[in-house]
C-alpha positions in Angstrom: 121.0 174.8 -59.5 124.0 173.6 -57.5 123.8 170.3 -59.4 124.6 172.4 -62.6 127.7 173.7 -60.8 128.9 170.2 -60.1 128.1 169.1 -63.7 130.1 172.0 -65.2 133.0 171.4 -62.7 133.2 167.7 -63.7 133.1 168.7 -67.4 135.9 171.2 -66.8 138.0 168.6 -64.9 137.6 165.9 -67.6 138.3 168.4 -70.4 141.4 169.7 -68.5 142.7 166.1 -68.1 142.2 165.5 -71.8 143.9 168.7 -72.8 140.9 170.7 -74.0 141.9 174.0 -72.4 139.2 176.1 -74.1 136.3 173.8 -73.0 137.8 173.5 -69.5 138.1 177.3 -69.1 134.6 177.9 -70.3 133.1 175.2 -68.1 134.9 176.7 -65.0 133.5 180.1 -65.8 130.0 178.8 -66.3 130.3 176.9 -63.0 131.4 180.1 -61.2 128.6 182.1 -62.6 125.9 179.5 -61.7 127.4 179.1 -58.2 127.2 182.8 -57.5 123.7 183.0 -58.9 122.7 180.2 -56.6 124.3 181.9 -53.6 122.5 185.2 -54.5 119.1 183.5 -54.8 119.6 181.8 -51.5 120.5 185.1 -49.7 117.5 186.8 -51.3 115.2 184.0 -50.2 116.6 184.1 -46.7 116.1 187.9 -46.4 112.6 187.7 -47.8 111.7 184.9 -45.4 113.0 186.8 -42.5 111.2 190.0 -43.6 107.9 188.1 -43.7 108.3 187.0 -40.1 109.1 183.4 -40.8 112.1 182.5 -38.7 112.7 179.2 -40.5 115.1 179.5 -43.4 
């Protein structure tokens, strides 16, 4: 999932350099959303792992 963040970030940077402001803005927003979803899923996974008694995250 974090590879998607990097992909959309690269698309946004390239589109920004070429002057496509709409595509760059949309790609940045998508990258932000995917990044926060990945962080949320990681935190949920860590909490569930700790609740089950497994100390390794």
